[in-house]
C-alpha positions as a Markdown table, in Angstrom:
| # | Residue | x | y | z |
|---|---|---|---|---|
| 1 | Met | 14.7 | 4.9 | -10.5 |
| 2 | Ile | 17.3 | 6.1 | -7.6 |
| 3 | Asn | 16.5 | 3.5 | -5.2 |
| 4 | Gln | 16.2 | 4.7 | -1.7 |
| 5 | Gly | 14.8 | 2.4 | 0.3 |
| 6 | Thr | 12.2 | 2.0 | 2.6 |
| 7 | Lys | 12.6 | 5.6 | 4.7 |
| 8 | Thr | 10.3 | 7.0 | 7.2 |
| 9 | Leu | 7.9 | 9.3 | 6.0 |
| 10 | Glu | 5.3 | 11.8 | 7.8 |
| 11 | Thr | 2.2 | 13.5 | 6.9 |
| 12 | Lys | -0.2 | 15.6 | 9.0 |
| 13 | Arg | -1.6 | 12.8 | 11.2 |
| 14 | Leu | 0.4 | 10.0 | 10.0 |
| 15 | Ile | 3.8 | 7.9 | 10.4 |
| 16 | Leu | 4.9 | 6.0 | 7.4 |
| 17 | Arg | 7.9 | 3.8 | 8.7 |
| 18 | Arg | 9.5 | 0.9 | 8.7 |
| 19 | Tyr | 8.0 | -2.9 | 10.5 |
| 20 | Thr | 10.2 | -4.4 | 13.7 |
| 21 | Ile | 9.3 | -7.9 | 14.9 |
| 22 | Glu | 7.1 | -6.4 | 17.5 |
| 23 | Asp | 4.3 | -5.0 | 14.8 |
| 24 | Ala | 3.1 | -8.7 | 14.5 |
| 25 | Glu | 0.9 | -8.6 | 17.6 |
| 26 | Gln | -1.1 | -5.1 | 15.9 |
| 27 | Met | -0.9 | -5.7 | 12.5 |
| 28 | Tyr | -2.8 | -9.2 | 13.2 |
| 29 | Leu | -5.5 | -7.3 | 15.4 |
| 30 | Asn | -5.8 | -4.8 | 13.3 |
| 31 | Trp | -6.0 | -5.7 | 10.1 |
| 32 | Ala | -4.5 | -9.1 | 8.9 |
| 33 | Ser | -7.1 | -11.4 | 10.6 |
| 34 | Asp | -9.7 | -9.4 | 9.8 |
| 35 | Pro | -11.5 | -11.1 | 6.3 |
| 36 | Ala | -13.6 | -7.8 | 5.7 |
| 37 | Val | -10.0 | -6.1 | 4.9 |
| 38 | Thr | -8.9 | -9.2 | 3.1 |
| 39 | His | -11.8 | -9.5 | 1.0 |
| 40 | Phe | -10.6 | -8.3 | -2.2 |
| 41 | Leu | -6.8 | -8.6 | -1.6 |
| 42 | Thr | -4.1 | -11.3 | -3.0 |
| 43 | Trp | -3.0 | -12.6 | 0.2 |
| 44 | Pro | -5.6 | -14.9 | 2.7 |
| 45 | Thr | -6.7 | -13.7 | 5.8 |
| 46 | His | -4.6 | -14.8 | 8.5 |
| 47 | Lys | -6.3 | -17.5 | 10.5 |
| 48 | Ser | -3.0 | -17.0 | 13.7 |
| 49 | Ile | -0.2 | -14.5 | 14.9 |
| 50 | Asp | 2.3 | -17.0 | 13.9 |
| 51 | Val | 1.1 | -16.4 | 10.0 |
| 52 | Thr | 1.6 | -12.6 | 10.9 |
| 53 | Lys | 4.9 | -13.1 | 12.5 |
| 54 | Arg | 6.5 | -15.2 | 9.5 |
| 55 | Val | 5.3 | -12.1 | 7.3 |
| 56 | Val | 6.5 | -9.8 | 9.2 |
| 57 | Asn | 10.1 | -11.6 | 9.7 |
| 58 | Asp | 10.3 | -11.7 | 5.9 |
| 59 | Trp | 9.2 | -7.9 | 5.3 |
| 60 | Val | 11.8 | -7.1 | 7.8 |
| 61 | Ser | 14.9 | -8.8 | 6.0 |
| 62 | His | 14.3 | -7.4 | 3.1 |
| 63 | Tyr | 15.2 | -3.5 | 4.7 |
| 64 | Arg | 18.8 | -3.9 | 3.6 |
| 65 | Glu | 17.8 | -4.0 | -0.1 |
| 66 | Leu | 17.4 | -0.2 | -1.4 |
| 67 | Asn | 14.7 | -1.1 | -4.1 |
| 68 | Tyr | 12.2 | -2.4 | -1.6 |
| 69 | Tyr | 9.7 | 0.1 | -0.2 |
| 70 | Asn | 7.0 | -1.3 | 2.4 |
| 71 | Trp | 5.7 | 0.8 | 4.9 |
| 72 | Gly | 3.6 | 0.4 | 8.4 |
| 73 | Ile | 0.9 | 2.8 | 9.0 |
| 74 | Glu | 1.0 | 4.5 | 12.3 |
| 75 | Leu | -1.3 | 7.3 | 13.6 |
| 76 | Lys | 0.9 | 9.8 | 15.5 |
| 77 | Glu | -2.2 | 10.4 | 18.0 |
| 78 | Asn | -1.9 | 7.2 | 19.9 |
| 79 | Gly | 1.2 | 5.1 | 17.8 |
| 80 | Ala | -1.4 | 2.2 | 16.8 |
| 81 | Leu | -0.3 | 0.7 | 13.5 |
| 82 | Ile | -3.3 | 0.6 | 11.4 |
| 83 | Gly | -2.7 | -0.8 | 8.0 |
| 84 | Asn | 0.1 | -0.7 | 5.4 |
| 85 | Ile | 1.3 | 0.6 | 2.1 |
| 86 | Ala | 4.1 | -0.5 | -0.1 |
| 87 | Val | 5.5 | -1.1 | -3.7 |
| 88 | Val | 4.4 | -4.0 | -4.9 |
| 89 | Gly | 6.1 | -3.7 | -8.1 |
| 90 | Leu | 8.5 | -1.9 | -9.9 |
| 91 | Glu | 9.6 | -1.3 | -13.9 |
| 92 | Glu | 13.1 | 0.4 | -13.3 |
| 93 | Glu | 13.7 | 0.6 | -17.0 |
| 94 | Ile | 10.9 | 2.9 | -17.2 |
| 95 | Asp | 10.9 | 4.6 | -13.9 |
| 96 | Ala | 7.6 | 3.2 | -13.0 |
| 97 | Ala | 6.2 | 2.0 | -9.2 |
| 98 | Glu | 3.1 | -0.2 | -8.3 |
| 99 | Ile | 1.2 | 0.3 | -5.4 |
| 100 | Gly | -0.5 | -1.8 | -2.7 |
| 101 | Tyr | -2.1 | -1.2 | 0.6 |
| 102 | Cys | -4.4 | -2.0 | 3.1 |
| 103 | Leu | -6.1 | -0.4 | 6.4 |
| 104 | Gly | -7.9 | -2.0 | 9.4 |
| 105 | Lys | -11.6 | -1.4 | 9.1 |
| 106 | Ala | -11.9 | 0.8 | 12.4 |
| 107 | Trp | -10.4 | 3.5 | 10.3 |
| 108 | Trp | -11.9 | 3.8 | 6.7 |
| 109 | Gly | -13.9 | 6.7 | 6.0 |
| 110 | Gln | -11.8 | 8.6 | 7.3 |
| 111 | Glu | -9.0 | 9.9 | 4.4 |
| 112 | Ile | -6.1 | 7.8 | 6.0 |
| 113 | Met | -5.6 | 6.1 | 3.2 |
| 114 | Pro | -5.3 | 8.8 | 0.3 |
| 115 | Glu | -3.4 | 10.5 | 2.9 |
| 116 | Ala | -1.0 | 7.8 | 3.0 |
| 117 | Leu | -1.0 | 6.7 | -0.2 |
| 118 | Asp | -0.3 | 11.0 | -1.4 |
| 119 | Arg | 2.8 | 10.9 | 1.1 |
| 120 | Val | 4.0 | 8.0 | -0.8 |
| 121 | Ile | 3.6 | 9.3 | -4.1 |
| 122 | Asp | 5.6 | 12.5 | -3.3 |
| 123 | Phe | 8.2 | 10.7 | -1.8 |
| 124 | Leu | 8.3 | 8.2 | -5.2 |
| 125 | Phe | 8.5 | 11.4 | -7.2 |
| 126 | Asp | 10.7 | 13.3 | -5.6 |
| 127 | Glu | 13.2 | 11.4 | -3.7 |
| 128 | Ala | 13.1 | 8.0 | -5.6 |
| 129 | Gly | 12.7 | 9.3 | -9.1 |
| 130 | Ala | 9.9 | 7.6 | -9.9 |
| 131 | Asn | 8.1 | 9.3 | -13.3 |
| 132 | Arg | 4.6 | 6.5 | -13.3 |
| 133 | Val | 3.3 | 5.8 | -9.7 |
| 134 | Cys | 0.1 | 3.2 | -10.5 |
| 135 | Ala | -2.2 | 1.2 | -8.7 |
| 136 | His | -5.0 | -1.1 | -9.6 |
| 137 | His | -8.2 | -2.4 | -7.5 |
| 138 | Asp | -10.9 | -5.0 | -8.3 |
| 139 | Glu | -13.9 | -3.7 | -9.8 |
| 140 | Asn | -16.1 | -4.7 | -7.5 |
| 141 | Asn | -14.2 | -2.6 | -4.8 |
| 142 | Pro | -15.1 | 0.9 | -5.8 |
| 143 | Lys | -14.1 | 2.3 | -2.9 |
| 144 | Ser | -10.0 | 1.9 | -3.3 |
| 145 | Gly | -10.8 | 3.6 | -6.6 |
| 146 | Arg | -11.9 | 6.5 | -4.5 |
| 147 | Val | -8.8 | 6.2 | -2.5 |
| 148 | Met | -6.3 | 6.5 | -6.0 |
| 149 | Glu | -8.5 | 9.2 | -7.2 |
| 150 | Lys | -8.1 | 11.5 | -4.2 |
| 151 | Ala | -4.0 | 11.0 | -4.3 |
| 152 | Gly | -4.5 | 12.2 | -7.6 |
| 153 | Met | -4.2 | 9.3 | -9.7 |
| 154 | Lys | -6.4 | 8.9 | -13.3 |
| 155 | Gln | -8.4 | 5.7 | -14.3 |
| 156 | Glu | -6.2 | 4.9 | -17.4 |
| 157 | Gly | -9.1 | 1.6 | -18.0 |
| 158 | Ile | -10.5 | -1.7 | -16.9 |
| 159 | Met | -8.5 | -5.0 | -17.9 |
| 160 | Arg | -11.2 | -7.7 | -18.4 |
| 161 | Ala | -10.7 | -10.7 | -15.7 |
| 162 | Ala | -7.0 | -9.9 | -15.8 |
| 163 | Ala | -6.5 | -10.3 | -11.8 |
| 164 | Lys | -7.3 | -12.6 | -9.3 |
| 165 | Asn | -7.8 | -11.8 | -6.0 |
| 166 | Asn | -9.7 | -14.2 | -3.1 |
| 167 | Gln | -12.9 | -13.7 | -4.7 |
| 168 | Gly | -11.4 | -14.9 | -7.6 |
| 169 | Ile | -10.9 | -14.1 | -11.0 |
| 170 | Cys | -11.8 | -10.1 | -11.1 |
| 171 | Asn | -11.8 | -7.3 | -13.5 |
| 172 | Lys | -8.7 | -4.7 | -12.9 |
| 173 | Val | -9.3 | -1.1 | -13.0 |
| 174 | Cys | -5.9 | 0.8 | -13.2 |
| 175 | Trp | -4.9 | 4.1 | -12.1 |
| 176 | Ala | -1.6 | 5.9 | -12.5 |
| 177 | Val | -0.2 | 9.4 | -12.1 |
| 178 | Leu | 2.7 | 10.9 | -13.2 |
| 179 | Lys | 5.6 | 13.2 | -12.4 |
| 180 | Ser | 4.2 | 15.6 | -14.6 |
| 181 | Asp | 0.8 | 15.8 | -13.6 |
| 182 | Arg | 1.8 | 16.7 | -10.4 |
| 183 | Lys | 2.7 | 20.3 | -10.9 |
């Protein structure tokens, strides 16, 4: 892969951008403190804005690394920061990237996450040199699978008792798209 680092990306409705320290309050209020959002995630619901500030500070400190990809999802219409999408795993020897994402509950069902995921996949293929982009979700969270499907990913299988999230050990549904699939 050709490591590009986190560059600003745009879609029709969204700006995918680097975090700044000032984003902690919106992140905390819009998704990180909401148990409905973190229900199937691997990190716990933030109990205070101080937790969110520590997380954002850590993320910002990694932006100098060219193999670090972590975007805040901002609405163009009003500048609201409403979610996160990031590369959570890289296998550079096979040019593969794994994506993770979350979105504030107020914006669920508006096709925002498929739009963001599709743009990140394009970036990873066209600019970062990825050949494979994958993601997974808890089998009990099929709506996340619909996001992946809408972004052109194909389900590859279900790994039984292969992941752990805030609900405990779960079956992991694996999805992927290859660069050759996008042509």
